[in-house]
TIVEXVO-438149 format. One record per atom (N, C-alpha, C): atom name; residue in one letter; residue number from 0; x, z negated, y. Coordinates in steps of 0.1 Angstrom, whole numbers. Last residue first. Example, Ala and Ser with C-alpha at 12.3 -4.5 7.8 and 13.67 -1.06 7.14 Angstrom:
2
<r><atom>N</atom><rest>S</rest><nr>1</nr><px>128</px><pz>-71</pz><py>-22</py></r>
<r><atom>CA</atom><rest>S</rest><nr>1</nr><px>137</px><pz>-71</pz><py>-11</py></r>
<r><atom>C</atom><rest>S</rest><nr>1</nr><px>129</px><pz>-79</pz><py>0</py></r>
<r><atom>N</atom><rest>A</rest><nr>0</nr><px>132</px><pz>-78</pz><py>-57</py></r>
<r><atom>CA</atom><rest>A</rest><nr>0</nr><px>123</px><pz>-78</pz><py>-45</py></r>
<r><atom>C</atom><rest>A</rest><nr>0</nr><px>132</px><pz>-78</pz><py>-33</py></r>
% end
This chain:
63
<r><atom>N</atom><rest>R</rest><nr>62</nr><px>91</px><pz>-69</pz><py>50</py></r>
<r><atom>CA</atom><rest>R</rest><nr>62</nr><px>92</px><pz>-65</pz><py>41</py></r>
<r><atom>C</atom><rest>R</rest><nr>62</nr><px>108</px><pz>-73</pz><py>33</py></r>
<r><atom>N</atom><rest>R</rest><nr>61</nr><px>88</px><pz>-77</pz><py>78</py></r>
<r><atom>CA</atom><rest>R</rest><nr>61</nr><px>81</px><pz>-83</pz><py>67</py></r>
<r><atom>C</atom><rest>R</rest><nr>61</nr><px>86</px><pz>-85</pz><py>54</py></r>
<r><atom>N</atom><rest>V</rest><nr>60</nr><px>102</px><pz>-54</pz><py>91</py></r>
<r><atom>CA</atom><rest>V</rest><nr>60</nr><px>107</px><pz>-60</pz><py>88</py></r>
<r><atom>C</atom><rest>V</rest><nr>60</nr><px>103</px><pz>-79</pz><py>81</py></r>
<r><atom>N</atom><rest>G</rest><nr>59</nr><px>86</px><pz>-37</pz><py>91</py></r>
<r><atom>CA</atom><rest>G</rest><nr>59</nr><px>97</px><pz>-34</pz><py>86</py></r>
<r><atom>C</atom><rest>G</rest><nr>59</nr><px>106</px><pz>-47</pz><py>83</py></r>
<r><atom>N</atom><rest>E</rest><nr>58</nr><px>65</px><pz>-46</pz><py>105</py></r>
<r><atom>CA</atom><rest>E</rest><nr>58</nr><px>58</px><pz>-41</pz><py>95</py></r>
<r><atom>C</atom><rest>E</rest><nr>58</nr><px>72</px><pz>-42</pz><py>85</py></r>
<r><atom>N</atom><rest>E</rest><nr>57</nr><px>79</px><pz>-43</pz><py>131</py></r>
<r><atom>CA</atom><rest>E</rest><nr>57</nr><px>75</px><pz>-54</pz><py>127</py></r>
<r><atom>C</atom><rest>E</rest><nr>57</nr><px>70</px><pz>-55</pz><py>111</py></r>
<r><atom>N</atom><rest>Q</rest><nr>56</nr><px>85</px><pz>-19</pz><py>134</py></r>
<r><atom>CA</atom><rest>Q</rest><nr>56</nr><px>96</px><pz>-25</pz><py>130</py></r>
<r><atom>C</atom><rest>Q</rest><nr>56</nr><px>93</px><pz>-38</pz><py>129</py></r>
<r><atom>N</atom><rest>M</rest><nr>55</nr><px>58</px><pz>-10</pz><py>134</py></r>
<r><atom>CA</atom><rest>M</rest><nr>55</nr><px>64</px><pz>-2</pz><py>126</py></r>
<r><atom>C</atom><rest>M</rest><nr>55</nr><px>77</px><pz>-9</pz><py>122</py></r>
<r><atom>N</atom><rest>L</rest><nr>54</nr><px>49</px><pz>-22</pz><py>163</py></r>
<r><atom>CA</atom><rest>L</rest><nr>54</nr><px>43</px><pz>-25</pz><py>148</py></r>
<r><atom>C</atom><rest>L</rest><nr>54</nr><px>49</px><pz>-17</pz><py>137</py></r>
<r><atom>N</atom><rest>A</rest><nr>53</nr><px>68</px><pz>-7</pz><py>177</py></r>
<r><atom>CA</atom><rest>A</rest><nr>53</nr><px>70</px><pz>-23</pz><py>177</py></r>
<r><atom>C</atom><rest>A</rest><nr>53</nr><px>64</px><pz>-24</pz><py>163</py></r>
<r><atom>N</atom><rest>E</rest><nr>52</nr><px>57</px><pz>19</pz><py>177</py></r>
<r><atom>CA</atom><rest>E</rest><nr>52</nr><px>65</px><pz>16</pz><py>174</py></r>
<r><atom>C</atom><rest>E</rest><nr>52</nr><px>73</px><pz>-1</pz><py>170</py></r>
<r><atom>N</atom><rest>T</rest><nr>51</nr><px>29</px><pz>16</pz><py>186</py></r>
<r><atom>CA</atom><rest>T</rest><nr>51</nr><px>34</px><pz>18</pz><py>170</py></r>
<r><atom>C</atom><rest>T</rest><nr>51</nr><px>46</px><pz>13</pz><py>166</py></r>
<r><atom>N</atom><rest>A</rest><nr>50</nr><px>34</px><pz>3</pz><py>216</py></r>
<r><atom>CA</atom><rest>A</rest><nr>50</nr><px>28</px><pz>-2</pz><py>204</py></r>
<r><atom>C</atom><rest>A</rest><nr>50</nr><px>31</px><pz>-2</pz><py>188</py></r>
<r><atom>N</atom><rest>A</rest><nr>49</nr><px>49</px><pz>27</pz><py>223</py></r>
<r><atom>CA</atom><rest>A</rest><nr>49</nr><px>57</px><pz>15</pz><py>219</py></r>
<r><atom>C</atom><rest>A</rest><nr>49</nr><px>52</px><pz>11</pz><py>212</py></r>
<r><atom>N</atom><rest>I</rest><nr>48</nr><px>27</px><pz>48</pz><py>223</py></r>
<r><atom>CA</atom><rest>I</rest><nr>48</nr><px>37</px><pz>50</pz><py>211</py></r>
<r><atom>C</atom><rest>I</rest><nr>48</nr><px>44</px><pz>33</pz><py>211</py></r>
<r><atom>N</atom><rest>A</rest><nr>47</nr><px>13</px><pz>34</pz><py>239</py></r>
<r><atom>CA</atom><rest>A</rest><nr>47</nr><px>6</px><pz>39</pz><py>228</py></r>
<r><atom>C</atom><rest>A</rest><nr>47</nr><px>20</px><pz>38</pz><py>217</py></r>
<r><atom>N</atom><rest>G</rest><nr>46</nr><px>26</px><pz>36</pz><py>261</py></r>
<r><atom>CA</atom><rest>G</rest><nr>46</nr><px>21</px><pz>26</pz><py>259</py></r>
<r><atom>C</atom><rest>G</rest><nr>46</nr><px>19</px><pz>25</pz><py>242</py></r>
<r><atom>N</atom><rest>E</rest><nr>45</nr><px>23</px><pz>65</pz><py>265</py></r>
<r><atom>CA</atom><rest>E</rest><nr>45</nr><px>37</px><pz>60</pz><py>262</py></r>
<r><atom>C</atom><rest>E</rest><nr>45</nr><px>36</px><pz>45</pz><py>256</py></r>
<r><atom>N</atom><rest>L</rest><nr>44</nr><px>-2</px><pz>70</pz><py>270</py></r>
<r><atom>CA</atom><rest>L</rest><nr>44</nr><px>7</px><pz>79</pz><py>255</py></r>
<r><atom>C</atom><rest>L</rest><nr>44</nr><px>19</px><pz>66</pz><py>255</py></r>
<r><atom>N</atom><rest>E</rest><nr>43</nr><px>-2</px><pz>60</pz><py>293</py></r>
<r><atom>CA</atom><rest>E</rest><nr>43</nr><px>-13</px><pz>52</pz><py>282</py></r>
<r><atom>C</atom><rest>E</rest><nr>43</nr><px>-2</px><pz>55</pz><py>266</py></r>
<r><atom>N</atom><rest>S</rest><nr>42</nr><px>8</px><pz>78</pz><py>307</py></r>
<r><atom>CA</atom><rest>S</rest><nr>42</nr><px>13</px><pz>64</pz><py>303</py></r>
<r><atom>C</atom><rest>S</rest><nr>42</nr><px>7</px><pz>56</pz><py>295</py></r>
<r><atom>N</atom><rest>I</rest><nr>41</nr><px>-5</px><pz>104</pz><py>306</py></r>
<r><atom>CA</atom><rest>I</rest><nr>41</nr><px>11</px><pz>103</pz><py>298</py></r>
<r><atom>C</atom><rest>I</rest><nr>41</nr><px>14</px><pz>88</pz><py>299</py></r>
<r><atom>N</atom><rest>K</rest><nr>40</nr><px>-26</px><pz>98</pz><py>311</py></r>
<r><atom>CA</atom><rest>K</rest><nr>40</nr><px>-26</px><pz>99</pz><py>304</py></r>
<r><atom>C</atom><rest>K</rest><nr>40</nr><px>-14</px><pz>99</pz><py>294</py></r>
<r><atom>N</atom><rest>R</rest><nr>39</nr><px>-16</px><pz>93</pz><py>342</py></r>
<r><atom>CA</atom><rest>R</rest><nr>39</nr><px>-21</px><pz>81</pz><py>335</py></r>
<r><atom>C</atom><rest>R</rest><nr>39</nr><px>-22</px><pz>81</pz><py>318</py></r>
<r><atom>N</atom><rest>L</rest><nr>38</nr><px>-12</px><pz>119</pz><py>350</py></r>
<r><atom>CA</atom><rest>L</rest><nr>38</nr><px>-3</px><pz>107</pz><py>349</py></r>
<r><atom>C</atom><rest>L</rest><nr>38</nr><px>-9</px><pz>99</pz><py>345</py></r>
<r><atom>N</atom><rest>M</rest><nr>37</nr><px>-34</px><pz>131</pz><py>346</py></r>
<r><atom>CA</atom><rest>M</rest><nr>37</nr><px>-24</px><pz>136</pz><py>340</py></r>
<r><atom>C</atom><rest>M</rest><nr>37</nr><px>-14</px><pz>121</pz><py>335</py></r>
<r><atom>N</atom><rest>G</rest><nr>36</nr><px>-51</px><pz>115</pz><py>366</py></r>
<r><atom>CA</atom><rest>G</rest><nr>36</nr><px>-56</px><pz>117</pz><py>355</py></r>
<r><atom>C</atom><rest>G</rest><nr>36</nr><px>-47</px><pz>119</pz><py>342</py></r>
<r><atom>N</atom><rest>D</rest><nr>35</nr><px>-31</px><pz>125</pz><py>386</py></r>
<r><atom>CA</atom><rest>D</rest><nr>35</nr><px>-35</px><pz>112</pz><py>382</py></r>
<r><atom>C</atom><rest>D</rest><nr>35</nr><px>-39</px><pz>108</pz><py>371</py></r>
<r><atom>N</atom><rest>S</rest><nr>34</nr><px>-21</px><pz>157</pz><py>383</py></r>
<r><atom>CA</atom><rest>S</rest><nr>34</nr><px>-31</px><pz>148</pz><py>387</py></r>
<r><atom>C</atom><rest>S</rest><nr>34</nr><px>-25</px><pz>137</pz><py>379</py></r>
<r><atom>N</atom><rest>P</rest><nr>33</nr><px>19</px><pz>163</pz><py>394</py></r>
<r><atom>CA</atom><rest>P</rest><nr>33</nr><px>5</px><pz>162</pz><py>382</py></r>
<r><atom>C</atom><rest>P</rest><nr>33</nr><px>-6</px><pz>155</pz><py>383</py></r>
<r><atom>N</atom><rest>L</rest><nr>32</nr><px>26</px><pz>180</pz><py>419</py></r>
<r><atom>CA</atom><rest>L</rest><nr>32</nr><px>26</px><pz>166</pz><py>414</py></r>
<r><atom>C</atom><rest>L</rest><nr>32</nr><px>15</px><pz>171</pz><py>403</py></r>
<r><atom>N</atom><rest>T</rest><nr>31</nr><px>30</px><pz>214</pz><py>416</py></r>
<r><atom>CA</atom><rest>T</rest><nr>31</nr><px>29</px><pz>206</pz><py>422</py></r>
<r><atom>C</atom><rest>T</rest><nr>31</nr><px>28</px><pz>193</pz><py>414</py></r>
<r><atom>N</atom><rest>S</rest><nr>30</nr><px>38</px><pz>236</pz><py>398</py></r>
<r><atom>CA</atom><rest>S</rest><nr>30</nr><px>42</px><pz>235</pz><py>412</py></r>
<r><atom>C</atom><rest>S</rest><nr>30</nr><px>41</px><pz>222</pz><py>421</py></r>
<r><atom>N</atom><rest>G</rest><nr>29</nr><px>40</px><pz>230</pz><py>361</py></r>
<r><atom>CA</atom><rest>G</rest><nr>29</nr><px>33</px><pz>231</pz><py>373</py></r>
<r><atom>C</atom><rest>G</rest><nr>29</nr><px>39</px><pz>232</pz><py>386</py></r>
<r><atom>N</atom><rest>R</rest><nr>28</nr><px>51</px><pz>222</pz><py>343</py></r>
<r><atom>CA</atom><rest>R</rest><nr>28</nr><px>52</px><pz>237</pz><py>347</py></r>
<r><atom>C</atom><rest>R</rest><nr>28</nr><px>47</px><pz>242</pz><py>362</py></r>
<r><atom>N</atom><rest>A</rest><nr>27</nr><px>57</px><pz>199</pz><py>343</py></r>
<r><atom>CA</atom><rest>A</rest><nr>27</nr><px>70</px><pz>204</pz><py>349</py></r>
<r><atom>C</atom><rest>A</rest><nr>27</nr><px>62</px><pz>221</pz><py>350</py></r>
<r><atom>N</atom><rest>A</rest><nr>26</nr><px>30</px><pz>197</pz><py>329</py></r>
<r><atom>CA</atom><rest>A</rest><nr>26</nr><px>32</px><pz>189</pz><py>341</py></r>
<r><atom>C</atom><rest>A</rest><nr>26</nr><px>47</px><pz>191</pz><py>348</py></r>
<r><atom>N</atom><rest>T</rest><nr>25</nr><px>35</px><pz>206</pz><py>305</py></r>
<r><atom>CA</atom><rest>T</rest><nr>25</nr><px>24</px><pz>212</pz><py>311</py></r>
<r><atom>C</atom><rest>T</rest><nr>25</nr><px>26</px><pz>211</pz><py>325</py></r>
<r><atom>N</atom><rest>L</rest><nr>24</nr><px>50</px><pz>186</pz><py>295</py></r>
<r><atom>CA</atom><rest>L</rest><nr>24</nr><px>60</px><pz>199</pz><py>300</py></r>
<r><atom>C</atom><rest>L</rest><nr>24</nr><px>46</px><pz>208</pz><py>303</py></r>
<r><atom>N</atom><rest>I</rest><nr>23</nr><px>39</px><pz>162</pz><py>293</py></r>
<r><atom>CA</atom><rest>I</rest><nr>23</nr><px>45</px><pz>166</pz><py>302</py></r>
<r><atom>C</atom><rest>I</rest><nr>23</nr><px>52</px><pz>178</pz><py>304</py></r>
<r><atom>N</atom><rest>L</rest><nr>22</nr><px>19</px><pz>172</pz><py>274</py></r>
<r><atom>CA</atom><rest>L</rest><nr>22</nr><px>18</px><pz>169</pz><py>286</py></r>
<r><atom>C</atom><rest>L</rest><nr>22</nr><px>25</px><pz>171</pz><py>296</py></r>
<r><atom>N</atom><rest>E</rest><nr>21</nr><px>41</px><pz>177</pz><py>251</py></r>
<r><atom>CA</atom><rest>E</rest><nr>21</nr><px>28</px><pz>189</pz><py>257</py></r>
<r><atom>C</atom><rest>E</rest><nr>21</nr><px>21</px><pz>182</pz><py>274</py></r>
<r><atom>N</atom><rest>R</rest><nr>20</nr><px>47</px><pz>150</pz><py>248</py></r>
<r><atom>CA</atom><rest>R</rest><nr>20</nr><px>55</px><pz>163</pz><py>253</py></r>
<r><atom>C</atom><rest>R</rest><nr>20</nr><px>45</px><pz>172</pz><py>256</py></r>
<r><atom>N</atom><rest>Q</rest><nr>19</nr><px>21</px><pz>137</pz><py>243</py></r>
<r><atom>CA</atom><rest>Q</rest><nr>19</nr><px>29</px><pz>131</pz><py>255</py></r>
<r><atom>C</atom><rest>Q</rest><nr>19</nr><px>37</px><pz>140</pz><py>259</py></r>
<r><atom>N</atom><rest>A</rest><nr>18</nr><px>18</px><pz>150</pz><py>215</py></r>
<r><atom>CA</atom><rest>A</rest><nr>18</nr><px>9</px><pz>147</pz><py>230</py></r>
<r><atom>C</atom><rest>A</rest><nr>18</nr><px>14</px><pz>145</pz><py>242</py></r>
<r><atom>N</atom><rest>A</rest><nr>17</nr><px>38</px><pz>143</pz><py>202</py></r>
<r><atom>CA</atom><rest>A</rest><nr>17</nr><px>38</px><pz>150</pz><py>208</py></r>
<r><atom>C</atom><rest>A</rest><nr>17</nr><px>26</px><pz>155</pz><py>218</py></r>
<r><atom>N</atom><rest>K</rest><nr>16</nr><px>37</px><pz>113</pz><py>204</py></r>
<r><atom>CA</atom><rest>K</rest><nr>16</nr><px>52</px><pz>115</pz><py>209</py></r>
<r><atom>C</atom><rest>K</rest><nr>16</nr><px>47</px><pz>135</pz><py>213</py></r>
<r><atom>N</atom><rest>L</rest><nr>15</nr><px>16</px><pz>108</pz><py>184</py></r>
<r><atom>CA</atom><rest>L</rest><nr>15</nr><px>17</px><pz>109</pz><py>199</py></r>
<r><atom>C</atom><rest>L</rest><nr>15</nr><px>24</px><pz>111</pz><py>208</py></r>
<r><atom>N</atom><rest>R</rest><nr>14</nr><px>21</px><pz>122</pz><py>164</py></r>
<r><atom>CA</atom><rest>R</rest><nr>14</nr><px>9</px><pz>131</pz><py>170</py></r>
<r><atom>C</atom><rest>R</rest><nr>14</nr><px>12</px><pz>125</pz><py>180</py></r>
<r><atom>N</atom><rest>D</rest><nr>13</nr><px>42</px><pz>106</pz><py>156</py></r>
<r><atom>CA</atom><rest>D</rest><nr>13</nr><px>47</px><pz>117</pz><py>156</py></r>
<r><atom>C</atom><rest>D</rest><nr>13</nr><px>37</px><pz>127</pz><py>166</py></r>
<r><atom>N</atom><rest>L</rest><nr>12</nr><px>29</px><pz>82</pz><py>153</py></r>
<r><atom>CA</atom><rest>L</rest><nr>12</nr><px>36</px><pz>80</pz><py>158</py></r>
<r><atom>C</atom><rest>L</rest><nr>12</nr><px>43</px><pz>94</pz><py>164</py></r>
<r><atom>N</atom><rest>L</rest><nr>11</nr><px>10</px><pz>86</pz><py>130</py></r>
<r><atom>CA</atom><rest>L</rest><nr>11</nr><px>4</px><pz>86</pz><py>146</py></r>
<r><atom>C</atom><rest>L</rest><nr>11</nr><px>17</px><pz>87</pz><py>152</py></r>
<r><atom>N</atom><rest>S</rest><nr>10</nr><px>33</px><pz>89</pz><py>110</py></r>
<r><atom>CA</atom><rest>S</rest><nr>10</nr><px>22</px><pz>104</pz><py>113</py></r>
<r><atom>C</atom><rest>S</rest><nr>10</nr><px>14</px><pz>99</pz><py>127</py></r>
<r><atom>N</atom><rest>A</rest><nr>9</nr><px>40</px><pz>66</pz><py>106</py></r>
<r><atom>CA</atom><rest>A</rest><nr>9</nr><px>47</px><pz>76</pz><py>112</py></r>
<r><atom>C</atom><rest>A</rest><nr>9</nr><px>42</px><pz>90</pz><py>117</py></r>
<r><atom>N</atom><rest>L</rest><nr>8</nr><px>14</px><pz>52</pz><py>97</py></r>
<r><atom>CA</atom><rest>L</rest><nr>8</nr><px>23</px><pz>49</pz><py>115</py></r>
<r><atom>C</atom><rest>L</rest><nr>8</nr><px>30</px><pz>60</pz><py>116</py></r>
<r><atom>N</atom><rest>N</rest><nr>7</nr><px>15</px><pz>62</pz><py>73</py></r>
<r><atom>CA</atom><rest>N</rest><nr>7</nr><px>6</px><pz>66</pz><py>82</py></r>
<r><atom>C</atom><rest>N</rest><nr>7</nr><px>7</px><pz>62</pz><py>98</py></r>
<r><atom>N</atom><rest>A</rest><nr>6</nr><px>37</px><pz>56</pz><py>62</py></r>
<r><atom>CA</atom><rest>A</rest><nr>6</nr><px>36</px><pz>68</pz><py>63</py></r>
<r><atom>C</atom><rest>A</rest><nr>6</nr><px>26</px><pz>70</pz><py>75</py></r>
<r><atom>N</atom><rest>E</rest><nr>5</nr><px>32</px><pz>26</pz><py>63</py></r>
<r><atom>CA</atom><rest>E</rest><nr>5</nr><px>41</px><pz>30</pz><py>69</py></r>
<r><atom>C</atom><rest>E</rest><nr>5</nr><px>40</px><pz>48</pz><py>70</py></r>
<r><atom>N</atom><rest>A</rest><nr>4</nr><px>3</px><pz>24</pz><py>46</py></r>
<r><atom>CA</atom><rest>A</rest><nr>4</nr><px>5</px><pz>23</pz><py>59</py></r>
<r><atom>C</atom><rest>A</rest><nr>4</nr><px>19</px><pz>27</pz><py>71</py></r>
<r><atom>N</atom><rest>Q</rest><nr>3</nr><px>18</px><pz>34</pz><py>25</py></r>
<r><atom>CA</atom><rest>Q</rest><nr>3</nr><px>7</px><pz>41</pz><py>30</py></r>
<r><atom>C</atom><rest>Q</rest><nr>3</nr><px>8</px><pz>39</pz><py>45</py></r>
<r><atom>N</atom><rest>Q</rest><nr>2</nr><px>37</px><pz>14</pz><py>19</py></r>
<r><atom>CA</atom><rest>Q</rest><nr>2</nr><px>45</px><pz>29</pz><py>20</py></r>
<r><atom>C</atom><rest>Q</rest><nr>2</nr><px>33</px><pz>33</pz><py>26</py></r>
<r><atom>N</atom><rest>A</rest><nr>1</nr><px>21</px><pz>-10</pz><py>13</py></r>
<r><atom>CA</atom><rest>A</rest><nr>1</nr><px>28</px><pz>-8</pz><py>20</py></r>
<r><atom>C</atom><rest>A</rest><nr>1</nr><px>32</px><pz>7</pz><py>32</py></r>
<r><atom>N</atom><rest>M</rest><nr>0</nr><px>9</px><pz>-1</pz><py>-10</py></r>
<r><atom>CA</atom><rest>M</rest><nr>0</nr><px>-1</px><pz>3</pz><py>0</py></r>
<r><atom>C</atom><rest>M</rest><nr>0</nr><px>9</px><pz>2</pz><py>13</py></r>
% end
């Protein structure tokens, strides 16, 4: 069961990072500052990435 949870977390982390990367690249292509909504979403994804990484580390320590 722990291996499945680890795989699920790794998959989630990959998806979160990919989503954030796409938003950042989209913002970089623009000639103006990104919208507040886009900046907020990038920031929210960063928080989710950090939380996922922390949980993965915590779960790894428990073993």
